[in-house]
Structures are given as structure tokens and as C-alpha cells.
C-alpha positions in Angstrom: 16.4 -7.4 1.0 13.2 -5.5 -0.3 12.5 -7.5 -3.3 13.5 -10.9 -4.9 15.1 -8.8 -7.8 17.8 -7.6 -5.5 19.0 -11.2 -5.4 18.3 -12.2 -8.9 19.1 -9.1 -11.1 22.6 -9.6 -12.8 23.9 -6.1 -13.3 26.7 -4.3 -11.4 24.3 -2.0 -9.4 22.6 -4.9 -7.8 25.8 -7.1 -7.4 27.2 -4.1 -5.5 24.3 -3.9 -3.2 24.4 -7.6 -2.6 28.3 -7.2 -1.7 27.2 -4.5 0.9 24.4 -6.7 2.4 27.0 -9.4 2.9 29.1 -7.0 4.8 26.1 -5.9 6.8 25.3 -9.7 7.6 28.9 -10.3 8.9 28.8 -7.2 11.0 25.5 -8.1 12.6 26.5 -11.6 13.2 29.5 -10.4 15.0 27.5 -9.0 17.7 26.3 -12.7 18.4 29.9 -13.8 18.1 29.0 -15.9 15.0 31.8 -16.3 12.5 31.6 -14.4 9.3 31.9 -17.2 6.8 28.2 -17.9 7.8 27.1 -14.9 5.7 27.6 -16.6 2.3 25.3 -19.5 3.4 22.7 -16.9 4.4 22.7 -15.1 1.2 22.6 -18.3 -0.8 19.5 -19.4 1.3 17.8 -16.0 0.9 18.7 -16.3 -3.0 16.9 -19.8 -3.1 13.9 -18.2 -1.4 13.8 -15.4 -3.8 13.8 -17.8 -6.7 11.0 -19.6 -5.1 8.7 -16.4 -5.0 6.3 -15.3 -7.5 7.2 -11.9 -8.9 5.2 -9.1 -7.3 2.9 -8.5 -10.3 1.8 -12.2 -10.2 1.3 -12.1 -6.3 -1.3 -9.3 -6.6 -3.3 -11.4 -8.9 -6.3 -12.4 -6.7 -7.6 -15.1 -9.2 -4.2 -16.8 -8.5 -3.9 -16.1 -4.8 -7.4 -17.2 -3.6 -6.8 -20.9 -2.7 -8.6 -22.1 0.2 -8.1 -25.3 1.9 -9.4 -27.1 4.9 -7.1 -27.7 7.9 -7.4 -31.5 7.6 -6.4 -31.3 3.9 -3.4 -29.1 4.3 -1.1 -31.7 5.6 -2.1 -34.0 2.6 -1.7 -31.2 -0.2 1.4 -29.7 1.5 3.2 -32.5 3.0 6.3 -33.1 4.9 5.9 -30.1 7.0 4.8 -30.3 10.9 1.8 -28.3 10.5 0.4 -29.3 13.8 3.3 -27.9 15.7 3.4 -24.8 13.6 0.0 -23.9 14.4 0.1 -25.0 18.1 2.8 -22.3 18.5 0.5 -19.6 17.3 -2.6 -20.5 19.1 -4.9 -20.4 16.2 -7.2 -23.3 15.3 -7.6 -22.4 11.7 -10.2 -24.9 10.4 -9.5 -23.4 6.9 -6.7 -21.1 5.7 -5.8 -19.7 2.3 -2.6 -20.5 0.4 -1.7 -17.4 -1.5 1.2 -18.9 -3.4 0.6 -22.7 -3.7 3.5 -23.7 -5.8 6.2 -21.4 -3.8 4.7 -23.0 -0.5 5.5 -26.4 -1.5 8.9 -25.5 -2.9 9.5 -23.7 0.4 8.8 -27.0 2.4 11.2 -28.8 0.0 13.8 -26.2 0.8 13.3 -26.4 4.6 13.9 -30.1 4.4 16.9 -29.8 2.1 18.9 -27.0 3.9 21.1 -28.0 6.9 19.5 -27.1 10.0 22.8 -25.1 11.0 22.1 -22.8 8.3 18.6 -22.1 9.3 19.8 -21.5 12.8 22.3 -18.9 11.4 19.7 -17.3 9.4 17.3 -17.0 12.1 19.8 -15.5 14.5 20.8 -12.9 11.9 17.3 -11.8 11.3 16.3 -11.8 15.1 19.2 -9.3 15.6 18.4 -7.2 12.5 14.5 -7.0 13.1 15.2 -5.8 16.6 18.0 -3.6 16.0 15.7 -0.7 16.6 15.4 -1.8 20.4 19.0 -2.8 21.0 22.3 -0.8 21.5 23.1 2.3 19.6 25.9 0.4 17.7 23.7 -2.3 16.7 21.1 0.2 15.5 23.9 2.2 13.6 25.2 -1.0 12.0 22.0 -2.0 10.7 21.1 1.4 9.4 24.4 1.6 7.5 22.8 -0.9 5.1 19.0 -0.5 5.3 19.1 3.3 5.7 22.2 4.4 3.6 22.7 1.6 1.1 19.1 0.9 0.3 17.6 4.3 0.8 20.4 6.9 0.6 19.9 8.1 3.9 22.9 10.0 5.3 21.9 9.8 9.0 19.2 8.2 11.1 16.2 10.2 12.4 16.7 11.8 15.9 16.1 9.3 18.7 12.7 10.7 20.0 11.3 10.4 16.4 12.4 6.7 16.3 10.7 6.1 19.6 7.4 7.6 18.6 7.5 5.6 15.3 8.4 2.5 17.2 5.0 2.9 19.2 2.8 4.4 16.4 1.7 1.2 14.7 -1.7 -0.5 14.9 -0.1 -3.4 16.7 1.6 -1.1 19.2 0.4 2.0 21.0 -0.7 3.7 17.9 -4.3 4.3 18.7 -3.5 5.7 22.1 -1.2 8.1 20.4 -4.0 8.6 17.7 -6.4 9.7 20.4 -4.2 12.3 21.6 -3.5 13.5 17.9 -7.2 13.8 17.2 -8.0 15.7 20.2 -5.4 18.3 19.4 -5.4 18.5 15.6 -8.7 17.2 14.2 -12.0 19.2 14.5 -15.2 17.8 14.0 -16.0 20.4 11.4 -13.3 18.8 9.3 -15.0 15.3 9.6 -18.2 16.8 8.5 -16.8 18.5 5.4 -14.9 15.4 4.4 -18.2 13.4 4.7 -19.7 15.7 2.3 -16.7 15.5 0.0 -17.2 11.6 -0.1 -20.9 11.7 -1.0 -20.2 14.2 -3.7 -17.5 12.0 -5.1 -20.0 9.0 -4.8 -22.6 11.0 -6.9 -20.0 11.9 -9.6 -18.9 8.2 -9.9 -22.5 7.3 -10.2 -23.1 9.5 -13.1 -19.9 8.5 -14.7 -20.9 4.7 -14.5 -24.2 5.6 -16.1 -22.3 7.3 -19.0 -19.6 4.6 -19.6 -19.9 3.5 -23.4 -17.9 0.4 -22.7 -19.9 -1.2 -20.1 -23.2 -3.0 -20.6 -26.4 -2.1 -18.6 -26.2 -5.4 -16.7 -22.7 -4.8 -15.4 -23.8 -1.3 -14.5 -26.3 -2.7 -11.9 -23.6 -4.4 -10.2 -21.2 -1.5 -10.2 -23.5 0.8 -8.9 -24.6 -1.5 -6.2 -21.0 -1.9 -5.1 -20.6 1.8 -5.3 -23.7 2.6 -3.2 -22.5 0.0 -0.6 -19.1 1.8 0.0 -18.7 2.7 3.5 -16.6 5.6 4.3 -14.6 5.8 7.7 -13.4 9.3 8.2 -10.9 10.6 10.9 -10.8 8.0 13.8 -12.5 4.8 14.9 -15.7 5.2 16.9 -14.5 3.1 19.6 -10.9 3.4 20.5 -8.5 0.4 21.3 -8.9 -1.0 24.6 -5.6 -1.6 26.2 -6.8 -3.2 29.5 -4.5 -6.0 30.8 -1.4 -4.4 28.9 1.8 -4.0 31.4 4.0 -1.2 30.3 7.3 -0.4 32.1 9.2 2.9 32.1 12.4 0.8 32.3 12.1 -2.1 30.1 11.9 -1.4 26.3 12.3 -5.1 25.1 9.9 -6.2 27.7 7.3 -3.6 26.7 7.6 -4.9 23.1 7.3 -8.4 24.2 4.2 -7.6 26.1 2.6 -5.6 23.0 3.2 -8.5 20.7 1.6 -11.0 23.2 -1.2 -8.6 23.9 -2.2 -8.3 20.4 -1.5 -11.9 19.4 -4.0 -12.9 22.2 -6.5 -10.7 20.9 -6.1 -11.9 17.4 -6.5 -15.5 18.5 -9.5 -14.7 20.7 -11.2 -13.0 17.7 -10.4 -15.9 15.2 -13.7 -17.7 15.1 -15.8 -14.8 16.0 -17.9 -12.6 13.6 -15.7 -10.1 11.9 -15.5 -6.7 13.5 -16.1 -4.3 10.7 -15.5 -1.3 13.0 -11.9 -2.1 13.3 -9.3 0.3 11.4 -6.2 -0.9 9.7 -4.4 2.5 10.0 -3.9 4.7 13.1 -5.5 8.4 12.9 -2.1 10.1 12.9 -0.9 8.4 9.7 -0.8 10.4 6.5 -2.4 7.7 4.0 -5.8 6.2 3.1 -7.0 2.8 2.0 -9.7 0.7 0.6 -10.4 -2.6 2.2 -12.1 -4.9 -0.5 -13.2 -7.4 2.1 -15.4 -4.8 3.8 -16.0 -2.7 0.8 -15.0 0.5 2.8 -12.7 3.5 2.1 -10.8 4.8 5.1 -9.3 8.4 5.7 -7.3 8.8 8.8 -7.2 12.2 10.4 -3.7 13.1 9.5 -4.4 13.0 5.7 -7.1 15.7 6.3 -4.5 18.3 6.7 -2.8 20.8 4.1 -1.9 20.0 1.2 -4.5 17.4 0.9 -7.1 19.2 2.8 -7.6 22.6 3.8 -11.1 23.7 5.1 -10.3 27.3 4.3 -9.2 26.6 0.7 -11.2 27.1 -2.5 -13.3 24.1 -3.7 -10.9 23.7 -6.6 -8.0 22.9 -4.4 -9.7 20.6 -2.2 -11.4 18.7 -4.9 -8.0 18.3 -6.7 -6.3 17.2 -3.7 -8.3 15.1 -1.1 -11.2 15.0 -3.6 -8.8 13.0 -6.0 -7.6 10.8 -3.0 -11.3 9.8 -2.2 -11.7 9.0 -5.7 -8.4 7.1 -5.7 -9.6 4.8 -2.9 -13.1 4.5 -4.5 -11.2 3.6 -7.7 -9.6 0.7 -5.9 -13.0 -0.8 -5.5 -13.0 -0.9 -9.3 -9.4 -1.5 -10.3 -7.9 -4.6 -11.9 -8.0 -6.5 -8.6 -10.5 -4.7 -6.4 -13.2 -5.2 -9.2 -13.0 -8.9 -8.5 -15.0 -8.4 -5.4 -18.7 -7.4 -5.3 -20.8 -5.0 -3.1 -20.4 -7.5 0.1 -16.7 -7.7 -0.3 -17.1 -11.4 -1.7 -14.6 -12.5 -4.5 -16.6 -13.1 -7.5 -17.0 -12.2 -11.0 -19.9 -9.8 -11.3 -19.0 -8.7 -14.8 -20.4 -9.9 -18.3 -17.4 -11.5 -20.3 -17.5 -8.6 -22.8 -17.3 -5.8 -20.3 -14.4 -7.5 -18.5 -12.6 -7.7 -21.8 -13.1 -4.0 -22.6 -12.0 -3.1 -19.0 -8.8 -5.3 -19.4 -7.9 -3.6 -22.7 -8.0 -0.2 -21.0 -6.1 -1.5 -18.0 -3.4 -3.0 -20.3 -3.0 0.4 -22.1 -2.4 2.1 -18.8 0.1 -0.6 -17.6 2.1 0.0 -20.9 1.9 3.8 -20.5 3.6 3.7 -17.0 6.1 1.0 -18.2 7.6 3.6 -20.4 8.6 5.7 -17.5 12.4 5.4 -16.6 13.3 7.4 -13.5 16.7 5.7 -13.3 18.6 4.5 -16.4 17.7 0.9 -17.0 15.1 0.9 -14.3 11.5 1.7 -15.4 8.3 1.6 -13.4 6.3 -1.7 -13.4 3.2 -0.7 -15.0 1.8 -4.2 -14.1 2.7 -4.2 -10.5 1.5 -0.5 -10.0 -1.6 -1.0 -11.8 -4.1 -0.8 -9.3 -2.6 2.6 -8.0 -2.4 3.9 -11.4 -6.2 3.1 -12.1 -6.9 4.7 -8.9 -5.0 7.9 -9.6 -6.3 8.2 -13.1 -9.7 7.4 -12.5 -9.8 9.2 -9.0 -8.8 12.3 -10.8 -11.7 12.1 -13.2 -14.2 11.4 -10.6 -12.9 14.4 -8.4 -13.0 16.7 -11.7 -16.5 15.7 -12.3 -17.5 16.3 -8.7 -15.9 19.7 -8.8 -17.9 20.8 -11.9 -21.1 19.6 -10.3 -20.2 21.8 -7.3 -20.0 24.8 -9.4 -23.6 24.4 -10.3 -23.3 26.0 -13.5 -21.4 29.1 -12.3 -17.9 30.3 -13.2 -15.2 29.2 -10.9 -13.4 32.5 -9.3 -10.1 33.3 -10.7 -7.5 33.1 -7.8 -4.1 34.6 -8.1 -4.6 34.8 -11.8 -5.5 31.1 -11.9 -8.5 29.5 -13.1 -10.6 27.1 -11.2 -9.4 24.1 -13.4 -5.9 25.1 -13.1 -6.0 25.3 -9.4 -7.6 21.8 -9.3 -4.8 20.2 -11.4 -2.0 22.1 -9.4 -3.5 21.0 -6.3 -3.2 17.3 -7.5 0.4 17.9 -8.5 1.2 19.7 -5.1 0.3 16.7 -3.0 2.9 14.5 -4.9 5.8 16.7 -4.5 8.8 14.8 -3.0 12.6 14.6 -2.6 14.1 11.4 -2.7 17.5 9.9 -3.2 18.3 7.7 -6.3 18.6 4.6 -3.8 15.1 5.2 -2.6 13.8 5.5 -5.9 15.2 2.1 -6.9 13.6 0.5 -3.8 10.3 2.2 -4.8 10.4 0.9 -8.3 11.3 -2.7 -7.2 9.5 -3.2 -4.0 6.6 -0.6 -4.0 3.3 -0.9 -5.5 3.1 2.9 -6.3 4.6 4.7 -9.1 7.0 7.4 -8.0 5.4 10.8 -7.1 6.6 12.4 -10.0 4.5 10.0 -12.2 1.6 10.2 -10.1 1.6 13.8 -10.6 1.4 13.3 -14.3 -1.9 11.5 -14.3 -3.7 14.3 -15.8 -2.0 13.5 -19.1 -5.0 11.1 -19.5 -7.6 13.9 -19.0 -8.9 16.3 -21.8 -9.6 19.1 -19.3 -5.8 19.3 -18.3 -4.9 20.0 -21.9 -7.4 22.9 -22.2 -6.5 24.3 -18.7 -2.8 24.9 -19.5 -3.1 25.0 -23.3 -0.8 21.7 -23.8 0.1 21.0 -27.4 1.5 18.5 -29.6 5.2 18.7 -29.0 5.1 19.6 -25.4 7.0 17.1 -23.3 3.8 15.5 -21.4 1.6 15.8 -24.4 -0.4 12.7 -25.3 -2.5 12.1 -28.2 -6.3 11.9 -27.8 -6.2 8.2 -28.8 -3.3 7.5 -26.2 -5.0 8.9 -23.3 -6.6 6.2 -21.1 -10.1 6.8 -19.8 -11.6 4.0 -17.6 -13.6 5.5 -14.8 
């Protein structure tokens, strides 16, 4: 299930979900003619695995998850597991690897040796069917959807078949970049790329000024922060070189065969690249995906073409709207380079401490206050936003919005913003931010987001302006109003 808490939370809601999961396992095993009494053993095994895992907020701590070890020492430190056979099956040589969760890996090895082989076989058969349900007969797909679509996410019916087919092919390890090339040709003009590049540089200039004005950071740390900022590399729209699919065999009559061919194709490429110099031109998202990301190892910010459409970006909109929407998204991704975890990497993407102890302590105090603020949001009775697990995203939102507002003010060059439909420039700015986070979601989907996601739900992302003085002035927000925060409770980091 989506998160360890689905197994370990002792409440009626989660126990009911677990009971529905058991029914789903029984149904899926039935397609392989395996007796239903195997379901209890599978759930018991998955519960043990959940107990071994670190909580999500601990897993995202890069100080704890950087544990590099040589291949020759791996068998000594993590004994009683046949690592040679394991790596031989992958094709990788792996002279050195990183163990993100040392304790849980050792505990997992003990669990592998303690559980009967028959239980592991049933577990793997179930997940083989479940993980490939999209590719199998419609009755198998529908049975799987009944739990993972309806029970976990509240969906009443699956997407139409053609949309599922496109989604199946849309990933970075599928035909996603081939589809993306068509998308870019049809929907992404070069003028949008140029306008976006200008916005990125304006945001960079705004953050540069904001770093200069920070009263909690010393001059020594500011030098390192600005070095990292200037080293940010933006990627906009689509890759300069498209994925080469030479050698890939695709058939119009063999879906499962095509998927196997794709998996083998990308696995072979990955193995071939293993010991070569890292290709910094690679993209981790396809152009047609409405998203963006920061890659700390490359110190890059990436904006696929599809997010450069309304409501995020409109080349014909007033500057206030674009700065409040895509401008704040740019700031958000820049903010990831300076959030509670991204700030642990330097300008070259190397994980190291470039802060003075006093500056880091001052930053942590502000981060703790923001985590506590989001901890108070309760979209479902008894289920709160995890302010610590979503901290990086919340720093990105609050800081990115501040950077974007600063850049917007610079863009006015001292002039008054135009009044549009009775709205001031500042009002348009903050309304644009709120507009991009509008969403409809079921309670089941919300619960899934709270337990398994790293972002706060959209309604709370839209409330990031609570931490910005300009928002209070723009809408005359006063003490006693629902979203009012006292000045001393407003978190200002970047």
C-alpha cells in the first residue's frame, strides 16, 4: 500500500482499508489459481516490511541516507545475502553503492532469511500480477482498480482505455520522449521558451538581492549561497537532444512483448552508462508532463513544456499573473536548492556543509517554525499535514512566492501596476498563485496524499501567502480573519 502507516495505524479507517486490501489480494491470486488463504501471509509479510522502514520524514534526511560503501565491503557489512547473484542479474558492476537505510536493509536481510520461501513466492506472484494489471485482461485490470483506484483514491471509474494507453507509454523509461517531441512541435513555440528564460533570470536576480538582505545569514555563508545560485542551470521546455530509440523493437500486436522490450532497452542503456561520465543533458521528466523539478546533484532547475501553459504561464497575460503563477514555480524550484535538504549540497551538487554553524542553526529555527505551521492543517478529522515530511516543498512554496513577488516588483521599474478588472497588480499576483493550486479530490485521495505524498494538499499550498506581508495589504486581511497570522508567526526564510 502507499505508506507504512496504512499497515501500522490502529484506527477503524485504516483497519477497514486493510480488510479491503485483503479482499483485493484474494481476487488477484485467484487469477493465478492460488488459494485465498495465502492472502493473510502476504499481508503479514508486508506488515513486517513496513515495520522495518524508516518513516518518510526520516527517509528524506540526506545526512542519514548518504552511506556509501565499496562493493567488496558490502558482503561483510550486510552479510547473509547473496549480493553476487543479485548484482549479476542486473548487469551492473557497481564498485561502490549507497545504502540509504542501513538499519532497515540489515533487518530486511534477516527477514528474507527468516520467512519461508513459499511465502516469498506467493508475495512475488501477487505483485507480478498487480504490477502488470494494466497490461492484462480487462477483468484483471478492473479488479486491481477496485482497490487501488476506488478504495485508495475514491475514483468511481477508470480512465477511458485510450488515455490509459497513452499514460502507459508516457514515462521516461518508455516512449515518453517520442510523444514529447510531437507535443513540443504542436504546442510549444520557441517564443515561450525565450520568455521563460527571461523570467528565470529575473527570479535569479531577485533571489540574489534577497540573499544580500538576509539579516540571519552571515557574509561568509552568503558567498557560498550566491555561488550556488549563480551556478543554477535552467532547462526549459525540452531536451536539446532527443532520446534515440535505435534498436528498440515495437510490435503492433504484442503489448506485453513491447513492454518487455522497453524495459530491456532502458536497462541496457543504464548498464552501458554506469561507469561513464554523467550525462548532464539528460532529463528526468518528459516535455508533456505538467510538473517541474530541481536536481540537487546537477544543481539544475527543469521546466517541461507542458507546465508552460495556462494557468501556470500565459504569454499574453499581464506580468502580475505570470510572476504569481510560473514565476513562483520557478522560485519554488530554486528554493529546493536552499530548502532543509537541498541546502546540504553545494554549487557543484556535492553534498557538504557550506554553512557556518550559527547560520545553519538560524535556518533550522525558521524551518522548524514552518513545519509546525503546516502540522496544524487538518483536512480530514484526525489526519494532519505532516509538516516535517512536506517541509522541503513548503519552503519552496513560501520562499518561491517571496522571490517571485520581489522579481515582479523589480519588473515594474518603479511604475504603478495597471488595474485589471478592478484588481491591483498585487491582487492579480496572489490570485494567480491561488489559481494554480485549485483542485478537486476525494477524501480517499486526500488521505493518500497526507500519508504518502511529499506535498501539502493544494488548498494549503494556496495559503502560502499567509507568510507574506504584501498579501495582507493587498486584500486588507485583518486580525480575526480566518487566514490571519500575526506578524511574529509569519515565517520568512528566503
